[in-house]
C-alpha positions as CSV (number, residue, x, y, z in Angstrom):
1,M,6.1,9.2,-36.2
2,S,6.4,6.5,-33.6
3,S,4.7,7.0,-30.3
4,G,7.4,5.1,-28.3
5,I,4.8,2.5,-27.1
6,E,3.8,1.0,-30.3
7,W,5.0,-2.3,-29.0
8,L,2.3,-2.1,-26.2
9,D,-0.3,-1.8,-28.8
10,W,1.0,-4.7,-30.8
11,V,1.2,-6.9,-27.4
12,K,-2.5,-6.0,-26.8
13,R,-3.6,-7.1,-30.4
14,I,-1.6,-10.3,-30.2
15,Q,-3.1,-11.2,-26.8
16,A,-6.5,-10.3,-28.0
17,I,-6.1,-12.5,-31.3
18,A,-4.7,-15.3,-29.0
19,Q,-7.7,-15.0,-26.5
20,T,-10.4,-14.9,-29.1
21,G,-8.7,-17.8,-31.0
22,L,-8.6,-19.9,-28.0
23,T,-12.2,-19.3,-27.5
24,Y,-13.6,-20.3,-30.8
25,S,-11.2,-22.5,-32.4
26,K,-11.7,-26.2,-32.4
27,D,-8.5,-27.5,-34.3
28,V,-5.9,-28.7,-31.7
29,Y,-3.1,-27.5,-34.0
30,D,-4.8,-23.8,-34.1
31,L,-5.2,-24.0,-30.2
32,E,-1.6,-24.7,-29.9
33,R,-0.5,-21.8,-32.0
34,Y,-2.9,-19.5,-30.2
35,E,-1.3,-20.7,-26.8
36,E,2.0,-19.9,-28.3
37,L,0.8,-16.3,-29.4
38,R,-0.5,-15.7,-25.9
39,A,2.8,-16.9,-24.4
40,L,4.8,-14.5,-26.7
41,S,2.6,-11.6,-25.7
42,I,3.2,-12.3,-21.9
43,E,7.0,-12.7,-22.6
44,I,7.2,-9.4,-24.5
45,L,5.2,-7.6,-21.7
46,E,7.3,-9.0,-18.9
47,N,10.6,-8.1,-20.9
48,Y,9.5,-4.4,-21.4
49,T,7.8,-3.7,-18.1
50,N,8.6,-4.0,-14.3
51,V,5.6,-6.3,-13.9
52,G,6.3,-9.9,-12.8
53,M,5.5,-12.8,-14.9
54,D,3.0,-14.3,-12.4
55,K,1.1,-11.0,-12.2
56,I,1.0,-10.7,-16.0
57,K,-0.3,-14.4,-16.3
58,L,-3.0,-13.6,-13.8
59,H,-4.3,-10.2,-14.9
60,F,-3.3,-10.4,-18.6
61,G,-2.8,-13.9,-19.8
62,S,-5.8,-15.8,-18.1
63,E,-8.8,-14.0,-19.6
64,T,-11.0,-16.1,-21.6
65,G,-13.7,-15.4,-24.1
66,Y,-14.1,-12.9,-26.8
67,A,-11.4,-10.2,-26.1
68,T,-13.2,-6.7,-25.3
69,P,-12.1,-3.5,-23.6
70,K,-12.4,-3.1,-19.8
71,V,-14.6,-0.5,-18.6
72,D,-13.6,2.1,-15.9
73,I,-16.3,4.2,-14.3
74,R,-15.7,7.6,-12.7
75,G,-18.1,9.6,-10.7
76,V,-18.1,13.4,-11.3
77,V,-19.5,15.3,-8.1
78,F,-19.6,19.1,-7.8
79,Q,-20.3,21.1,-4.6
80,E,-20.2,24.9,-4.5
81,G,-18.2,25.1,-7.8
82,K,-15.6,22.4,-6.5
83,I,-15.1,18.8,-7.6
84,L,-15.0,15.7,-5.4
85,L,-11.7,13.9,-5.4
86,V,-10.4,10.9,-3.3
87,R,-6.8,10.3,-2.5
88,E,-5.7,6.7,-3.4
89,K,-3.9,4.5,-1.0
90,A,-2.2,2.8,-4.1
91,D,-0.1,5.9,-5.1
92,N,-1.1,8.7,-2.5
93,A,-2.5,10.7,-5.4
94,W,-5.9,12.0,-6.2
95,A,-8.7,10.7,-8.4
96,L,-12.4,10.9,-9.2
97,P,-14.1,8.2,-7.1
98,G,-14.7,5.1,-9.2
99,G,-13.1,2.0,-10.6
100,W,-13.6,-1.1,-12.8
101,A,-17.3,-1.9,-13.8
102,D,-18.7,-4.8,-11.9
103,I,-20.5,-7.8,-13.4
104,G,-24.3,-7.6,-12.3
105,Y,-24.4,-4.0,-11.9
106,S,-25.4,-1.1,-14.3
107,P,-23.1,1.9,-14.9
108,S,-25.2,4.0,-12.6
109,E,-25.3,1.3,-9.7
110,V,-21.4,0.9,-10.0
111,V,-20.7,4.8,-9.8
112,V,-23.1,5.2,-6.9
113,K,-21.6,2.2,-5.1
114,E,-18.0,3.5,-5.8
115,I,-18.6,6.9,-4.6
116,E,-20.1,5.8,-1.4
117,E,-17.2,3.2,-0.8
118,E,-14.4,5.7,-1.5
119,S,-15.9,9.1,-0.2
120,G,-18.7,8.3,2.2
121,F,-21.2,10.1,0.1
122,I,-24.5,8.7,-0.9
123,T,-25.4,9.9,-4.5
124,T,-27.7,9.6,-7.3
125,S,-26.6,9.4,-10.8
126,K,-27.8,12.0,-13.4
127,R,-26.1,11.6,-16.8
128,I,-23.2,10.4,-18.7
129,L,-20.7,13.2,-19.4
130,A,-18.1,11.5,-21.3
131,V,-17.1,8.1,-22.9
132,L,-13.2,8.2,-23.4
133,D,-10.8,5.6,-25.0
134,K,-7.9,5.8,-22.4
135,K,-5.2,5.1,-25.2
136,F,-6.0,8.7,-26.7
137,H,-5.4,10.5,-23.3
138,D,-2.2,11.3,-21.3
139,H,-2.4,8.0,-19.0
140,P,0.7,5.9,-18.4
141,P,0.8,3.0,-20.7
142,E,-0.8,-0.2,-19.4
143,Q,-1.6,-3.8,-20.7
144,Y,-5.3,-3.3,-20.9
145,H,-7.5,-1.5,-23.6
146,V,-9.8,0.6,-21.5
147,Y,-13.0,2.8,-22.1
148,K,-13.6,5.3,-19.4
149,I,-17.2,6.3,-18.4
150,F,-17.6,9.6,-16.5
151,I,-21.1,10.1,-14.8
152,H,-22.4,13.1,-13.2
153,C,-23.7,12.4,-9.7
154,E,-25.5,14.5,-7.0
155,I,-25.0,14.1,-3.3
156,V,-28.1,12.9,-1.4
157,S,-26.6,12.4,2.1
158,G,-23.5,11.1,3.8
159,D,-20.2,12.6,5.3
160,P,-16.8,12.5,3.8
161,K,-14.6,9.7,4.8
162,G,-12.1,7.5,3.4
163,G,-12.5,3.8,2.5
164,L,-10.6,0.7,1.9
165,E,-8.8,2.0,-1.0
166,T,-8.7,5.9,-0.1
167,L,-7.1,7.9,2.4
168,E,-8.7,11.3,2.1
169,V,-11.8,13.1,0.6
170,G,-11.8,16.6,-0.6
171,F,-13.5,19.1,-2.9
172,F,-11.1,21.3,-5.1
173,D,-11.4,24.4,-7.1
174,R,-10.4,24.0,-10.9
175,K,-7.3,26.1,-10.2
176,E,-6.2,24.2,-7.2
177,I,-6.3,20.6,-8.3
178,P,-3.9,18.5,-6.3
179,T,-1.3,15.9,-7.7
180,L,-3.6,13.4,-9.7
181,S,-3.4,9.6,-10.0
182,L,-2.7,9.7,-13.8
183,E,-3.7,6.0,-14.0
184,R,-7.1,7.0,-13.1
185,N,-7.5,10.5,-14.5
186,T,-5.6,13.3,-16.2
187,P,-5.6,17.1,-15.5
188,N,-7.2,17.6,-19.0
189,Q,-9.9,15.2,-18.1
190,I,-10.6,17.0,-14.7
191,Q,-10.9,20.4,-16.5
192,T,-13.3,18.9,-19.0
193,M,-15.4,17.9,-16.3
194,F,-15.6,21.6,-15.2
195,Q,-16.9,22.5,-18.6
196,F,-19.9,20.6,-17.8
197,L,-20.4,22.6,-14.6
198,D,-20.2,25.7,-16.6
199,D,-22.5,24.5,-19.4
200,P,-25.1,21.8,-18.2
201,Q,-26.2,21.5,-21.6
202,K,-22.8,20.6,-23.0
203,A,-23.1,17.6,-25.3
204,V,-21.7,14.2,-24.1
205,I,-18.1,13.6,-25.2
206,V,-17.3,10.3,-27.1
207,D,-13.6,10.2,-27.7
Protein backbone atom coordinates (compact mmCIF):
# COMPACT_ATOMS: atom_id res chain seq x y z
CA MET A 1 0.00 0.00 0.00
CA SER A 2 1.31 3.44 -0.85
CA SER A 3 2.18 5.74 2.05
CA GLY A 4 1.17 8.78 0.03
CA ILE A 5 4.61 10.35 0.38
CA GLU A 6 6.73 7.76 -1.41
CA TRP A 7 7.72 10.50 -3.84
CA LEU A 8 9.54 12.26 -0.99
CA ASP A 9 11.60 9.16 -0.23
CA TRP A 10 12.44 8.90 -3.92
CA VAL A 11 13.51 12.55 -4.02
CA LYS A 12 15.76 12.05 -0.99
CA ARG A 13 17.37 9.01 -2.64
CA ILE A 14 17.90 10.86 -5.92
CA GLN A 15 19.48 13.79 -4.09
CA ALA A 16 21.72 11.48 -2.04
CA ILE A 17 22.91 9.65 -5.17
CA ALA A 18 23.61 12.98 -6.87
CA GLN A 19 25.43 14.44 -3.87
CA THR A 20 27.61 11.38 -3.39
CA GLY A 21 28.32 11.14 -7.12
CA LEU A 22 29.36 14.80 -7.27
CA THR A 23 31.70 14.17 -4.35
CA TYR A 24 33.54 11.15 -5.70
CA SER A 25 33.17 11.13 -9.49
CA LYS A 26 36.05 12.44 -11.62
CA ASP A 27 34.48 12.00 -15.05
CA VAL A 28 33.17 15.27 -16.45
CA TYR A 29 30.21 13.55 -18.14
CA ASP A 30 29.23 11.72 -14.97
CA LEU A 31 29.46 14.99 -13.02
CA GLU A 32 27.10 16.58 -15.52
CA ARG A 33 24.59 13.75 -15.08
CA TYR A 34 24.78 14.00 -11.27
CA GLU A 35 24.14 17.73 -11.51
CA GLU A 36 21.07 16.95 -13.61
CA LEU A 37 19.87 14.47 -11.01
CA ARG A 38 20.26 17.04 -8.26
CA ALA A 39 18.42 19.65 -10.32
CA LEU A 40 15.64 17.11 -10.91
CA SER A 41 15.30 16.39 -7.18
CA ILE A 42 15.05 20.13 -6.45
CA GLU A 43 12.44 20.62 -9.18
CA ILE A 44 10.30 17.76 -7.87
CA LEU A 45 10.50 19.04 -4.30
CA GLU A 46 9.52 22.55 -5.35
CA ASN A 47 6.60 21.24 -7.40
CA TYR A 48 5.11 19.14 -4.58
CA THR A 49 5.72 21.46 -1.61
CA ASN A 50 5.23 25.09 -0.66
CA VAL A 51 8.95 25.61 -0.17
CA GLY A 52 10.48 28.11 -2.60
CA MET A 53 13.20 27.16 -5.07
CA ASP A 54 15.81 29.42 -3.46
CA LYS A 55 15.28 27.89 -0.02
CA ILE A 56 15.39 24.35 -1.42
CA LYS A 57 18.67 25.08 -3.19
CA LEU A 58 20.13 26.57 -0.02
CA HIS A 59 19.11 23.84 2.42
CA PHE A 60 18.68 20.76 0.23
CA GLY A 61 20.57 21.19 -3.02
CA SER A 62 23.80 22.74 -1.78
CA GLU A 63 25.11 20.04 0.55
CA THR A 64 28.37 18.36 -0.33
CA GLY A 65 30.24 15.22 0.69
CA TYR A 66 28.87 11.74 1.23
CA ALA A 67 25.13 11.99 1.91
CA THR A 68 24.26 11.00 5.49
CA PRO A 69 21.24 11.55 7.78
CA LYS A 70 21.03 14.72 9.86
CA VAL A 71 21.00 14.39 13.64
CA ASP A 72 18.41 16.07 15.89
CA ILE A 73 19.11 15.95 19.64
CA ARG A 74 16.38 16.40 22.26
CA GLY A 75 16.74 16.82 26.02
CA VAL A 76 14.42 14.86 28.34
CA VAL A 77 14.16 16.51 31.76
CA PHE A 78 11.75 15.49 34.53
CA GLN A 79 10.78 17.38 37.66
CA GLU A 80 8.27 16.07 40.19
CA GLY A 81 6.88 13.63 37.67
CA LYS A 82 6.46 16.22 34.92
CA ILE A 83 8.40 16.68 31.67
CA LEU A 84 10.12 19.88 30.54
CA LEU A 85 8.79 21.43 27.31
CA VAL A 86 9.47 24.75 25.60
CA ARG A 87 7.10 26.69 23.36
CA GLU A 88 8.67 27.32 19.96
CA LYS A 89 8.48 30.74 18.31
CA ALA A 90 8.46 29.05 14.90
CA ASP A 91 5.01 27.48 15.27
CA ASN A 92 3.80 28.47 18.76
CA ALA A 93 3.71 24.80 19.78
CA TRP A 94 5.62 22.86 22.41
CA ALA A 95 8.68 20.62 22.17
CA LEU A 96 11.44 18.97 24.12
CA PRO A 97 14.35 21.42 24.11
CA GLY A 98 16.91 20.61 21.44
CA GLY A 99 17.92 21.01 17.82
CA TRP A 100 20.42 20.00 15.16
CA ALA A 101 23.71 18.52 16.33
CA ASP A 102 26.52 21.06 16.05
CA ILE A 103 29.93 20.36 14.53
CA GLY A 104 32.59 20.29 17.24
CA TYR A 105 30.19 19.32 20.04
CA SER A 106 29.49 15.88 21.48
CA PRO A 107 25.85 14.80 21.82
CA SER A 108 26.00 15.50 25.57
CA GLU A 109 27.44 18.96 24.97
CA VAL A 110 24.78 19.73 22.38
CA VAL A 111 21.86 18.73 24.60
CA VAL A 112 23.17 20.64 27.64
CA LYS A 113 23.74 23.74 25.48
CA GLU A 114 20.30 23.54 23.83
CA ILE A 115 18.46 23.06 27.13
CA GLU A 116 20.17 26.11 28.65
CA GLU A 117 19.58 28.28 25.57
CA GLU A 118 15.91 27.30 25.20
CA SER A 119 14.77 26.91 28.82
CA GLY A 120 17.27 28.68 31.10
CA PHE A 121 18.14 25.50 33.00
CA ILE A 122 21.70 24.26 33.42
CA THR A 123 21.72 20.48 33.25
CA THR A 124 23.97 17.48 33.14
CA SER A 125 23.39 14.63 30.71
CA LYS A 126 22.80 11.18 32.17
CA ARG A 127 22.14 8.68 29.36
CA ILE A 128 20.66 8.14 25.93
CA LEU A 129 17.06 6.99 26.05
CA ALA A 130 16.26 6.53 22.38
CA VAL A 131 17.65 6.83 18.86
CA LEU A 132 14.76 7.09 16.41
CA ASP A 133 14.56 7.31 12.63
CA LYS A 134 12.16 10.17 12.02
CA LYS A 135 10.59 8.55 8.95
CA PHE A 136 9.07 5.77 11.09
CA HIS A 137 7.15 8.21 13.29
CA ASP A 138 4.22 10.55 12.80
CA HIS A 139 6.16 13.67 11.88
CA PRO A 140 5.19 15.87 8.93
CA PRO A 141 7.16 14.91 5.79
CA GLU A 142 10.37 16.84 5.17
CA GLN A 143 13.27 16.85 2.74
CA TYR A 144 15.89 15.48 5.13
CA HIS A 145 16.47 12.01 6.49
CA VAL A 146 16.78 12.56 10.23
CA TYR A 147 17.92 10.51 13.23
CA LYS A 148 16.56 11.78 16.56
CA ILE A 149 18.55 11.23 19.76
CA PHE A 150 16.72 11.63 23.08
CA ILE A 151 19.01 12.19 26.09
CA HIS A 152 17.92 12.17 29.73
CA CYS A 153 19.28 15.18 31.62
CA GLU A 154 19.01 16.43 35.21
CA ILE A 155 18.75 20.04 36.35
CA VAL A 156 21.74 21.41 38.23
CA SER A 157 20.71 25.06 38.49
CA GLY A 158 19.04 27.93 36.63
CA ASP A 159 15.60 29.45 36.33
CA PRO A 160 12.99 28.94 33.60
CA LYS A 161 13.13 31.50 30.81
CA GLY A 162 12.58 31.56 27.06
CA GLY A 163 15.39 32.03 24.58
CA LEU A 164 15.98 33.30 21.07
CA GLU A 165 13.83 30.53 19.60
CA THR A 166 11.43 29.87 22.48
CA LEU A 167 8.59 31.79 24.13
CA GLU A 168 7.78 29.86 27.28
CA VAL A 169 9.04 27.09 29.52
CA GLY A 170 6.90 24.63 31.43
CA PHE A 171 6.67 21.23 33.09
CA PHE A 172 3.73 19.05 32.08
CA ASP A 173 2.04 15.97 33.44
CA ARG A 174 1.69 13.07 30.99
CA LYS A 175 -2.08 13.59 30.90
CA GLU A 176 -1.86 17.33 30.22
CA ILE A 177 0.57 17.59 27.30
CA PRO A 178 -0.05 20.82 25.33
CA THR A 179 -0.19 21.13 21.55
CA LEU A 180 3.09 19.75 20.30
CA SER A 181 5.38 20.90 17.52
CA LEU A 182 5.06 17.74 15.44
CA GLU A 183 8.09 18.62 13.37
CA ARG A 184 10.13 18.23 16.57
CA ASN A 185 8.32 15.58 18.62
CA THR A 186 5.13 13.52 18.58
CA PRO A 187 2.66 12.61 21.35
CA ASN A 188 3.80 8.98 21.20
CA GLN A 189 7.42 10.02 21.67
CA ILE A 190 6.56 12.14 24.71
CA GLN A 191 4.63 9.27 26.28
CA THR A 192 7.54 6.94 25.54
CA MET A 193 9.83 9.28 27.48
CA PHE A 194 7.52 8.92 30.50
CA GLN A 195 8.10 5.15 30.33
CA PHE A 196 11.72 5.85 31.23
CA LEU A 197 10.54 7.84 34.25
CA ASP A 198 8.42 4.88 35.33
CA ASP A 199 11.23 2.39 34.69
CA PRO A 200 14.75 3.86 34.99
CA GLN A 201 16.16 0.49 33.88
CA LYS A 202 14.22 0.48 30.62
CA ALA A 203 16.48 -0.45 27.70
CA VAL A 204 17.50 2.16 25.15
CA ILE A 205 15.13 2.23 22.17
CA VAL A 206 16.68 2.06 18.71
CA ASP A 207 13.94 2.41 16.11
